[in-house]
N, CA, C and O atoms as a GROMACS GRO file, in nm:
protein
  496
    1MET      N    1   2.303  -1.021   0.656
    1MET     CA    2   2.218  -0.939   0.730
    1MET      C    3   2.108  -0.881   0.641
    1MET      O    4   2.138  -0.811   0.544
    2ALA      N    5   1.984  -0.909   0.670
    2ALA     CA    6   1.877  -0.854   0.588
    2ALA      C    7   1.851  -0.708   0.620
    2ALA      O    8   1.844  -0.668   0.736
    3LYS      N    9   1.836  -0.631   0.516
    3LYS     CA   10   1.807  -0.484   0.532
    3LYS      C   11   1.668  -0.465   0.574
    3LYS      O   12   1.582  -0.537   0.524
    4LEU      N   13   1.638  -0.374   0.661
    4LEU     CA   14   1.509  -0.357   0.721
    4LEU      C   15   1.418  -0.271   0.626
    4LEU      O   16   1.302  -0.306   0.604
    5HIS      N   17   1.470  -0.162   0.574
    5HIS     CA   18   1.386  -0.071   0.495
    5HIS      C   19   1.421  -0.080   0.352
    5HIS      O   20   1.498   0.001   0.302
    6THR      N   21   1.365  -0.181   0.283
    6THR     CA   22   1.384  -0.201   0.142
    6THR      C   23   1.248  -0.217   0.074
    6THR      O   24   1.149  -0.245   0.142
    7PHE      N   25   1.242  -0.200  -0.056
    7PHE     CA   26   1.115  -0.220  -0.125
    7PHE      C   27   1.160  -0.287  -0.262
    7PHE      O   28   1.173  -0.219  -0.364
    8THR      N   29   1.181  -0.419  -0.258
    8THR     CA   30   1.240  -0.484  -0.367
    8THR      C   31   1.130  -0.518  -0.464
    8THR      O   32   1.012  -0.496  -0.436
    9ALA      N   33   1.169  -0.574  -0.581
    9ALA     CA   34   1.073  -0.615  -0.682
    9ALA      C   35   0.983  -0.727  -0.635
    9ALA      O   36   0.868  -0.733  -0.681
   10ASP      N   37   1.025  -0.814  -0.549
   10ASP     CA   38   0.940  -0.918  -0.493
   10ASP      C   39   0.828  -0.855  -0.405
   10ASP      O   40   0.727  -0.922  -0.386
   11GLU      N   41   0.838  -0.739  -0.354
   11GLU     CA   42   0.740  -0.680  -0.265
   11GLU      C   43   0.651  -0.586  -0.334
   11GLU      O   44   0.565  -0.524  -0.271
   12ARG      N   45   0.668  -0.572  -0.470
   12ARG     CA   46   0.572  -0.487  -0.543
   12ARG      C   47   0.460  -0.573  -0.611
   12ARG      O   48   0.480  -0.684  -0.660
   13LEU      N   49   0.349  -0.514  -0.608
   13LEU     CA   50   0.233  -0.580  -0.666
   13LEU      C   51   0.218  -0.540  -0.804
   13LEU      O   52   0.172  -0.431  -0.834
   14LYS      N   53   0.261  -0.635  -0.898
   14LYS     CA   54   0.273  -0.608  -1.035
   14LYS      C   55   0.185  -0.702  -1.120
   14LYS      O   56   0.148  -0.665  -1.232
   15SER      N   57   0.152  -0.816  -1.072
   15SER     CA   58   0.079  -0.916  -1.149
   15SER      C   59  -0.069  -0.863  -1.172
   15SER      O   60  -0.142  -0.834  -1.078
   16ARG      N   61  -0.104  -0.855  -1.299
   16ARG     CA   62  -0.249  -0.816  -1.334
   16ARG      C   63  -0.342  -0.909  -1.274
   16ARG      O   64  -0.446  -0.868  -1.223
   17LYS      N   65  -0.309  -1.040  -1.277
   17LYS     CA   66  -0.402  -1.138  -1.213
   17LYS      C   67  -0.428  -1.116  -1.069
   17LYS      O   68  -0.542  -1.120  -1.024
   18ARG      N   69  -0.318  -1.089  -0.989
   18ARG     CA   70  -0.327  -1.070  -0.845
   18ARG      C   71  -0.399  -0.928  -0.823
   18ARG      O   72  -0.476  -0.917  -0.728
   19ILE      N   73  -0.378  -0.826  -0.902
   19ILE     CA   74  -0.440  -0.698  -0.880
   19ILE      C   75  -0.590  -0.713  -0.908
   19ILE      O   76  -0.672  -0.659  -0.834
   20ASP      N   77  -0.627  -0.786  -1.015
   20ASP     CA   78  -0.771  -0.804  -1.042
   20ASP      C   79  -0.841  -0.883  -0.927
   20ASP      O   80  -0.952  -0.855  -0.884
   21GLU      N   81  -0.763  -0.986  -0.881
   21GLU     CA   82  -0.829  -1.066  -0.768
   21GLU      C   83  -0.839  -0.979  -0.643
   21GLU      O   84  -0.935  -0.994  -0.566
   22LEU      N   85  -0.745  -0.889  -0.620
   22LEU     CA   86  -0.746  -0.798  -0.509
   22LEU      C   87  -0.873  -0.708  -0.509
   22LEU      O   88  -0.945  -0.692  -0.411
   23PHE      N   89  -0.892  -0.653  -0.628
   23PHE     CA   90  -1.010  -0.553  -0.634
   23PHE      C   91  -1.143  -0.634  -0.636
   23PHE      O   92  -1.244  -0.582  -0.587
   24GLU      N   93  -1.149  -0.758  -0.687
   24GLU     CA   94  -1.274  -0.840  -0.682
   24GLU      C   95  -1.306  -0.893  -0.553
   24GLU      O   96  -1.418  -0.876  -0.504
   25LYS      N   97  -1.208  -0.960  -0.490
   25LYS     CA   98  -1.236  -1.036  -0.364
   25LYS      C   99  -1.191  -0.967  -0.240
   25LYS      O  100  -1.231  -1.005  -0.130
   26GLY      N  101  -1.107  -0.865  -0.253
   26GLY     CA  102  -1.055  -0.799  -0.137
   26GLY      C  103  -1.149  -0.714  -0.060
   26GLY      O  104  -1.264  -0.700  -0.100
   27GLN      N  105  -1.107  -0.656   0.047
   27GLN     CA  106  -1.183  -0.568   0.132
   27GLN      C  107  -1.110  -0.423   0.122
   27GLN      O  108  -0.999  -0.411   0.070
   28ARG      N  109  -1.175  -0.327   0.171
   28ARG     CA  110  -1.121  -0.192   0.167
   28ARG      C  111  -1.156  -0.114   0.284
   28ARG      O  112  -1.253  -0.145   0.353
   29PHE      N  113  -1.079  -0.008   0.310
   29PHE     CA  114  -1.105   0.093   0.409
   29PHE      C  115  -1.043   0.223   0.366
   29PHE      O  116  -0.954   0.224   0.281
   30ASN      N  117  -1.090   0.332   0.422
   30ASN     CA  118  -1.038   0.464   0.391
   30ASN      C  119  -0.949   0.512   0.516
   30ASN      O  120  -0.977   0.478   0.631
   31ALA      N  121  -0.854   0.581   0.488
   31ALA     CA  122  -0.775   0.650   0.588
   31ALA      C  123  -0.726   0.789   0.533
   31ALA      O  124  -0.627   0.802   0.460
   32GLY      N  125  -0.802   0.886   0.575
   32GLY     CA  126  -0.782   1.020   0.528
   32GLY      C  127  -0.800   1.024   0.372
   32GLY      O  128  -0.901   0.977   0.320
   33PRO      N  129  -0.701   1.081   0.302
   33PRO     CA  130  -0.713   1.092   0.160
   33PRO      C  131  -0.669   0.959   0.079
   33PRO      O  132  -0.641   0.962  -0.041
   34PHE      N  133  -0.666   0.849   0.154
   34PHE     CA  134  -0.625   0.722   0.085
   34PHE      C  135  -0.733   0.618   0.099
   34PHE      O  136  -0.800   0.606   0.202
   35ARG      N  137  -0.748   0.542  -0.011
   35ARG     CA  138  -0.836   0.426  -0.012
   35ARG      C  139  -0.749   0.301  -0.012
   35ARG      O  140  -0.664   0.291  -0.101
   36ILE      N  141  -0.760   0.213   0.071
   36ILE     CA  142  -0.678   0.103   0.075
   36ILE      C  143  -0.753  -0.029   0.046
   36ILE      O  144  -0.848  -0.064   0.115
   37PHE      N  145  -0.707  -0.102  -0.057
   37PHE     CA  146  -0.767  -0.233  -0.083
   37PHE      C  147  -0.671  -0.333  -0.040
   37PHE      O  148  -0.552  -0.320  -0.066
   38TYR      N  149  -0.718  -0.438   0.030
   38TYR     CA  150  -0.628  -0.540   0.080
   38TYR      C  151  -0.694  -0.676   0.076
   38TYR      O  152  -0.816  -0.688   0.089
   39LEU      N  153  -0.612  -0.778   0.057
   39LEU     CA  154  -0.659  -0.918   0.051
   39LEU      C  155  -0.556  -0.994   0.129
   39LEU      O  156  -0.436  -0.999   0.099
   40MET      N  157  -0.616  -1.059   0.240
   40MET     CA  158  -0.533  -1.142   0.329
   40MET      C  159  -0.572  -1.288   0.296
   40MET      O  160  -0.690  -1.321   0.294
   41GLN      N  161  -0.469  -1.376   0.268
   41GLN     CA  162  -0.487  -1.514   0.243
   41GLN      C  163  -0.386  -1.593   0.321
   41GLN      O  164  -0.269  -1.557   0.332
   42ALA      N  165  -0.436  -1.705   0.378
   42ALA     CA  166  -0.351  -1.798   0.440
   42ALA      C  167  -0.269  -1.874   0.325
   42ALA      O  168  -0.324  -1.954   0.249
   43GLY      N  169  -0.144  -1.844   0.322
   43GLY     CA  170  -0.066  -1.905   0.210
   43GLY      C  171   0.047  -1.993   0.264
   43GLY      O  172   0.079  -1.991   0.383
   44THR      N  173   0.104  -2.066   0.178
   44THR     CA  174   0.219  -2.150   0.221
   44THR      C  175   0.344  -2.059   0.244
   44THR      O  176   0.425  -2.090   0.331
   45LYS      N  177   0.359  -1.952   0.171
   45LYS     CA  178   0.467  -1.866   0.182
   45LYS      C  179   0.421  -1.722   0.220
   45LYS      O  180   0.375  -1.652   0.130
   46PRO      N  181   0.431  -1.676   0.343
   46PRO     CA  182   0.394  -1.541   0.376
   46PRO      C  183   0.462  -1.436   0.289
   46PRO      O  184   0.582  -1.440   0.262
   47SER      N  185   0.382  -1.346   0.248
   47SER     CA  186   0.439  -1.234   0.162
   47SER      C  187   0.362  -1.108   0.186
   47SER      O  188   0.249  -1.110   0.235
   48LEU      N  189   0.425  -0.996   0.150
   48LEU     CA  190   0.365  -0.859   0.166
   48LEU      C  191   0.394  -0.792   0.039
   48LEU      O  192   0.509  -0.759   0.011
   49LYS      N  193   0.285  -0.771  -0.045
   49LYS     CA  194   0.300  -0.699  -0.168
   49LYS      C  195   0.220  -0.570  -0.172
   49LYS      O  196   0.107  -0.567  -0.124
   50CYS      N  197   0.273  -0.466  -0.228
   50CYS     CA  198   0.203  -0.338  -0.224
   50CYS      C  199   0.215  -0.267  -0.359
   50CYS      O  200   0.316  -0.271  -0.430
   51GLY      N  201   0.101  -0.199  -0.389
   51GLY     CA  202   0.105  -0.117  -0.515
   51GLY      C  203   0.042   0.021  -0.478
   51GLY      O  204  -0.020   0.037  -0.373
   52ALA      N  205   0.061   0.117  -0.566
   52ALA     CA  206   0.015   0.252  -0.534
   52ALA      C  207  -0.042   0.313  -0.658
   52ALA      O  208  -0.004   0.275  -0.769
   53GLY      N  209  -0.136   0.412  -0.642
   53GLY     CA  210  -0.197   0.467  -0.759
   53GLY      C  211  -0.252   0.606  -0.724
   53GLY      O  212  -0.270   0.641  -0.608
   54ALA      N  213  -0.278   0.685  -0.832
   54ALA     CA  214  -0.339   0.814  -0.821
   54ALA      C  215  -0.430   0.835  -0.938
   54ALA      O  216  -0.399   0.789  -1.048
   55SER      N  217  -0.534   0.899  -0.920
   55SER     CA  218  -0.640   0.917  -1.022
   55SER      C  219  -0.589   1.014  -1.126
   55SER      O  220  -0.531   1.116  -1.091
   56SER      N  221  -0.611   0.981  -1.260
   56SER     CA  222  -0.586   1.075  -1.369
   56SER      C  223  -0.699   1.170  -1.375
   56SER      O  224  -0.685   1.274  -1.439
   57LYS      N  225  -0.814   1.143  -1.312
   57LYS     CA  226  -0.921   1.247  -1.312
   57LYS      C  227  -0.887   1.362  -1.227
   57LYS      O  228  -0.924   1.474  -1.261
   58ASN      N  229  -0.817   1.343  -1.117
   58ASN     CA  230  -0.779   1.456  -1.025
   58ASN      C  231  -0.644   1.514  -1.067
   58ASN      O  232  -0.623   1.634  -1.049
   59PHE      N  233  -0.550   1.432  -1.122
   59PHE     CA  234  -0.420   1.485  -1.161
   59PHE      C  235  -0.403   1.451  -1.311
   59PHE      O  236  -0.384   1.335  -1.350
   60LYS      N  237  -0.411   1.554  -1.391
   60LYS     CA  238  -0.405   1.535  -1.532
   60LYS      C  239  -0.267   1.508  -1.581
   60LYS      O  240  -0.248   1.435  -1.678
   61ARG      N  241  -0.168   1.565  -1.516
   61ARG     CA  242  -0.030   1.549  -1.554
   61ARG      C  243   0.035   1.421  -1.495
   61ARG      O  244   0.027   1.399  -1.374
   62ALA      N  245   0.096   1.341  -1.575
   62ALA     CA  246   0.158   1.219  -1.526
   62ALA      C  247   0.267   1.253  -1.433
   62ALA      O  248   0.299   1.169  -1.349
   63VAL      N  249   0.332   1.370  -1.437
   63VAL     CA  250   0.438   1.407  -1.344
   63VAL      C  251   0.378   1.410  -1.199
   63VAL      O  252   0.442   1.366  -1.104
   64ASP      N  253   0.260   1.462  -1.187
   64ASP     CA  254   0.196   1.469  -1.058
   64ASP      C  255   0.160   1.334  -1.000
   64ASP      O  256   0.182   1.304  -0.883
   65ARG      N  257   0.101   1.253  -1.090
   65ARG     CA  258   0.061   1.118  -1.047
   65ARG      C  259   0.182   1.031  -0.999
   65ARG      O  260   0.176   0.957  -0.901
   66ASN      N  261   0.289   1.047  -1.075
   66ASN     CA  262   0.414   0.976  -1.046
   66ASN      C  263   0.472   1.029  -0.915
   66ASN      O  264   0.527   0.951  -0.837
   67ARG      N  265   0.462   1.153  -0.889
   67ARG     CA  266   0.513   1.213  -0.765
   67ARG      C  267   0.441   1.158  -0.642
   67ARG      O  268   0.501   1.125  -0.540
   68ILE      N  269   0.308   1.150  -0.658
   68ILE     CA  270   0.222   1.092  -0.552
   68ILE      C  271   0.256   0.946  -0.528
   68ILE      O  272   0.262   0.904  -0.413
   69LYS      N  273   0.277   0.868  -0.634
   69LYS     CA  274   0.306   0.728  -0.620
   69LYS      C  275   0.437   0.705  -0.553
   69LYS      O  276   0.451   0.613  -0.472
   70ARG      N  277   0.540   0.791  -0.588
   70ARG     CA  278   0.668   0.790  -0.526
   70ARG      C  279   0.658   0.814  -0.377
   70ARG      O  280   0.718   0.744  -0.296
   71LEU      N  281   0.580   0.918  -0.343
   71LEU     CA  282   0.561   0.946  -0.196
   71LEU      C  283   0.503   0.825  -0.128
   71LEU      O  284   0.554   0.782  -0.025
   72ILE      N  285   0.396   0.767  -0.183
   72ILE     CA  286   0.332   0.651  -0.112
   72ILE      C  287   0.429   0.539  -0.101
   72ILE      O  288   0.439   0.478   0.006
   73ARG      N  289   0.503   0.506  -0.207
   73ARG     CA  290   0.595   0.391  -0.198
   73ARG      C  291   0.704   0.422  -0.094
   73ARG      O  292   0.740   0.332  -0.018
   74GLU      N  293   0.756   0.539  -0.085
   74GLU     CA  294   0.865   0.572   0.006
   74GLU      C  295   0.817   0.558   0.148
   74GLU      O  296   0.886   0.503   0.233
   75CYS      N  297   0.694   0.613   0.174
   75CYS     CA  298   0.641   0.603   0.310
   75CYS      C  299   0.613   0.457   0.341
   75CYS      O  300   0.640   0.414   0.453
   76TRP      N  301   0.561   0.382   0.252
   76TRP     CA  302   0.538   0.239   0.271
   76TRP      C  303   0.669   0.165   0.305
   76TRP      O  304   0.676   0.082   0.396
   77ARG      N  305   0.769   0.197   0.228
   77ARG     CA  306   0.904   0.133   0.249
   77ARG      C  307   0.953   0.146   0.394
   77ARG      O  308   1.007   0.053   0.453
   78VAL      N  309   0.931   0.261   0.445
   78VAL     CA  310   0.979   0.294   0.583
   78VAL      C  311   0.894   0.232   0.684
   78VAL      O  312   0.944   0.192   0.789
   79GLU      N  313   0.764   0.219   0.661
   79GLU     CA  314   0.662   0.168   0.764
   79GLU      C  315   0.635   0.020   0.761
   79GLU      O  316   0.590  -0.035   0.861
   80LYS      N  317   0.660  -0.047   0.654
   80LYS     CA  318   0.613  -0.183   0.640
   80LYS      C  319   0.677  -0.284   0.725
   80LYS      O  320   0.624  -0.395   0.738
   81TYR      N  321   0.789  -0.254   0.785
   81TYR     CA  322   0.857  -0.352   0.874
   81TYR      C  323   0.770  -0.392   0.995
   81TYR      O  324   0.792  -0.496   1.058
   82LYS      N  325   0.671  -0.308   1.025
   82LYS     CA  326   0.585  -0.337   1.133
   82LYS      C  327   0.495  -0.459   1.104
   82LYS      O  328   0.448  -0.529   1.194
   83LEU      N  329   0.475  -0.480   0.977
   83LEU     CA  330   0.380  -0.599   0.928
   83LEU      C  331   0.462  -0.728   0.906
   83LEU      O  332   0.404  -0.835   0.886
   84LYS      N  333   0.601  -0.719   0.910
   84LYS     CA  334   0.677  -0.838   0.888
   84LYS      C  335   0.650  -0.944   0.990
   84LYS      O  336   0.623  -0.912   1.106
   85GLY      N  337   0.655  -1.071   0.952
   85GLY     CA  338   0.640  -1.176   1.048
   85GLY      C  339   0.494  -1.223   1.061
   85GLY      O  340   0.461  -1.307   1.145
   86GLN      N  341   0.408  -1.167   0.974
   86GLN     CA  342   0.265  -1.208   0.973
   86GLN      C  343   0.253  -1.338   0.892
   86GLN      O  344   0.318  -1.353   0.788
   87PRO      N  345   0.172  -1.429   0.937
   87PRO     CA  346   0.167  -1.558   0.869
   87PRO      C  347   0.062  -1.555   0.742
   87PRO      O  348   0.003  -1.657   0.704
   88TYR      N  349   0.049  -1.440   0.686
   88TYR     CA  350  -0.044  -1.432   0.574
   88TYR      C  351   0.028  -1.386   0.447
   88TYR      O  352   0.140  -1.336   0.448
   89GLU      N  353  -0.048  -1.410   0.335
   89GLU     CA  354  -0.014  -1.346   0.212
   89GLU      C  355  -0.099  -1.218   0.212
   89GLU      O  356  -0.221  -1.226   0.210
   90LEU      N  357  -0.036  -1.103   0.214
   90LEU     CA  358  -0.114  -0.976   0.214
   90LEU      C  359  -0.077  -0.896   0.096
   90LEU      O  360   0.037  -0.852   0.079
   91ASP      N  361  -0.184  -0.877   0.007
   91ASP     CA  362  -0.168  -0.793  -0.105
   91ASP      C  363  -0.244  -0.665  -0.076
   91ASP      O  364  -0.356  -0.667  -0.026
   92LEU      N  365  -0.182  -0.553  -0.109
   92LEU     CA  366  -0.229  -0.421  -0.067
   92LEU      C  367  -0.217  -0.324  -0.185
   92LEU      O  368  -0.119  -0.325  -0.260
   93PHE      N  369  -0.315  -0.246  -0.198
   93PHE     CA  370  -0.307  -0.137  -0.302
   93PHE      C  371  -0.365  -0.014  -0.242
   93PHE      O  372  -0.478  -0.009  -0.193
   94ILE      N  373  -0.274   0.092  -0.248
   94ILE     CA  374  -0.308   0.227  -0.184
   94ILE      C  375  -0.339   0.327  -0.298
   94ILE      O  376  -0.257   0.350  -0.387
   95ILE      N  377  -0.459   0.385  -0.291
   95ILE     CA  378  -0.500   0.479  -0.389
   95ILE      C  379  -0.516   0.618  -0.323
   95ILE      O  380  -0.585   0.633  -0.222
   96TYR      N  381  -0.452   0.717  -0.382
   96TYR     CA  382  -0.470   0.853  -0.328
   96TYR      C  383  -0.591   0.919  -0.389
   96TYR      O  384  -0.603   0.921  -0.511
   97THR      N  385  -0.678   0.972  -0.313
   97THR     CA  386  -0.801   1.021  -0.353
   97THR      C  387  -0.819   1.168  -0.332
   97THR      O  388  -0.924   1.224  -0.363
   98GLY      N  389  -0.712   1.233  -0.277
   98GLY     CA  390  -0.720   1.380  -0.258
   98GLY      C  391  -0.708   1.459  -0.386
   98GLY      O  392  -0.687   1.405  -0.495
   99LYS      N  393  -0.723   1.589  -0.368
   99LYS     CA  394  -0.727   1.674  -0.492
   99LYS      C  395  -0.602   1.754  -0.511
   99LYS      O  396  -0.580   1.812  -0.618
  100THR      N  397  -0.514   1.759  -0.405
  100THR     CA  398  -0.388   1.830  -0.416
  100THR      C  399  -0.270   1.732  -0.383
  100THR      O  400  -0.285   1.632  -0.312
  101ILE      N  401  -0.158   1.768  -0.439
  101ILE     CA  402  -0.041   1.688  -0.404
  101ILE      C  403   0.000   1.695  -0.260
  101ILE      O  404   0.026   1.806  -0.214
  102PRO      N  405   0.008   1.586  -0.184
  102PRO     CA  406   0.032   1.586  -0.044
  102PRO      C  407   0.178   1.618  -0.011
  102PRO      O  408   0.265   1.602  -0.096
  103ALA      N  409   0.205   1.662   0.108
  103ALA     CA  410   0.338   1.680   0.151
  103ALA      C  411   0.387   1.543   0.209
  103ALA      O  412   0.308   1.455   0.243
  104PHE      N  413   0.520   1.530   0.216
  104PHE     CA  414   0.575   1.404   0.265
  104PHE      C  415   0.537   1.374   0.400
  104PHE      O  416   0.502   1.259   0.424
  105ARG      N  417   0.539   1.462   0.493
  105ARG     CA  418   0.506   1.443   0.635
  105ARG      C  419   0.356   1.395   0.648
  105ARG      O  420   0.321   1.303   0.722
  106GLU      N  421   0.274   1.464   0.571
  106GLU     CA  422   0.130   1.430   0.571
  106GLU      C  423   0.108   1.282   0.525
  106GLU      O  424   0.031   1.206   0.584
  107THR      N  425   0.178   1.250   0.420
  107THR     CA  426   0.164   1.112   0.365
  107THR      C  427   0.219   1.013   0.460
  107THR      O  428   0.160   0.906   0.476
  108ALA      N  429   0.328   1.040   0.523
  108ALA     CA  430   0.399   0.951   0.616
  108ALA      C  431   0.305   0.924   0.735
  108ALA      O  432   0.293   0.811   0.783
  109GLY      N  433   0.240   1.031   0.782
  109GLY     CA  434   0.145   1.013   0.896
  109GLY      C  435   0.026   0.924   0.861
  109GLY      O  436  -0.014   0.840   0.942
  110TRP      N  437  -0.030   0.943   0.739
  110TRP     CA  438  -0.147   0.858   0.700
  110TRP      C  439  -0.102   0.711   0.678
  110TRP      O  440  -0.173   0.619   0.718
  111ILE      N  441   0.015   0.690   0.615
  111ILE     CA  442   0.059   0.559   0.589
  111ILE      C  443   0.084   0.484   0.718
  111ILE      O  444   0.057   0.364   0.728
  112ASP      N  445   0.139   0.556   0.821
  112ASP     CA  446   0.155   0.498   0.955
  112ASP      C  447   0.016   0.450   1.011
  112ASP      O  448   0.003   0.341   1.068
  113LYS      N  449  -0.083   0.535   0.993
  113LYS     CA  450  -0.226   0.497   1.032
  113LYS      C  451  -0.272   0.372   0.956
  113LYS      O  452  -0.340   0.286   1.012
  114VAL      N  453  -0.236   0.363   0.833
  114VAL     CA  454  -0.281   0.252   0.748
  114VAL      C  455  -0.216   0.122   0.805
  114VAL      O  456  -0.283   0.020   0.819
  115VAL      N  457  -0.084   0.128   0.838
  115VAL     CA  458  -0.011   0.006   0.882
  115VAL      C  459  -0.074  -0.028   1.021
  115VAL      O  460  -0.096  -0.146   1.048
  116THR      N  461  -0.105   0.069   1.107
  116THR     CA  462  -0.165   0.037   1.239
  116THR      C  463  -0.293  -0.032   1.215
  116THR      O  464  -0.316  -0.135   1.278
  117LYS      N  465  -0.383   0.017   1.124
  117LYS     CA  466  -0.513  -0.048   1.095
  117LYS      C  467  -0.488  -0.189   1.044
  117LYS      O  468  -0.560  -0.280   1.084
  118LEU      N  469  -0.390  -0.212   0.957
  118LEU     CA  470  -0.373  -0.340   0.896
  118LEU      C  471  -0.321  -0.441   1.015
  118LEU      O  472  -0.355  -0.560   1.018
  119LEU      N  473  -0.242  -0.384   1.103
  119LEU     CA  474  -0.200  -0.469   1.216
  119LEU      C  475  -0.320  -0.514   1.298
  119LEU      O  476  -0.328  -0.630   1.340
  120GLN      N  477  -0.417  -0.417   1.321
  120GLN     CA  478  -0.541  -0.455   1.402
  120GLN      C  479  -0.620  -0.563   1.319
  120GLN      O  480  -0.677  -0.656   1.376
  121LEU      N  481  -0.623  -0.548   1.190
  121LEU     CA  482  -0.706  -0.646   1.108
  121LEU      C  483  -0.636  -0.780   1.105
  121LEU      O  484  -0.703  -0.883   1.101
  122THR      N  485  -0.505  -0.782   1.106
  122THR     CA  486  -0.440  -0.913   1.093
  122THR      C  487  -0.444  -0.984   1.232
  122THR      O  488  -0.449  -1.106   1.239
  123ASN      N  489  -0.443  -0.909   1.337
  123ASN     CA  490  -0.439  -0.974   1.471
  123ASN      C  491  -0.582  -1.010   1.519
  123ASN      O  492  -0.596  -1.077   1.622
  124SER      N  493  -0.689  -0.968   1.447
  124SER     CA  494  -0.818  -1.004   1.493
  124SER      C  495  -0.877  -1.128   1.421
  124SER      O  496  -0.988  -1.170   1.452
   0.00000   0.00000   0.00000
């Protein structure tokens, strides 16, 4: 039985080559304090990969940046099941652009809106 809410190593966007391609060829949109870069490609094997980031300009301490990235990844882990079953290779990078560390509920609400927007984009 496959677990529904997981975020395994295969689902993480780690390849420098894929990240560079995402920022060069991908599209983007904003959702509240988040900027989302995404790249949809018709691939032989559908996949869903996600990365997260926070600016060192706004958050000088690595502890704060890591906290924000953990919040993003946790909210993504819970919400990504809505995008399962899409016939695309979807690479996604979520960057937090706010000035203060967000609360979990706030982050969860915005990530839900991001997933809804991605569903609209994949179905159109």
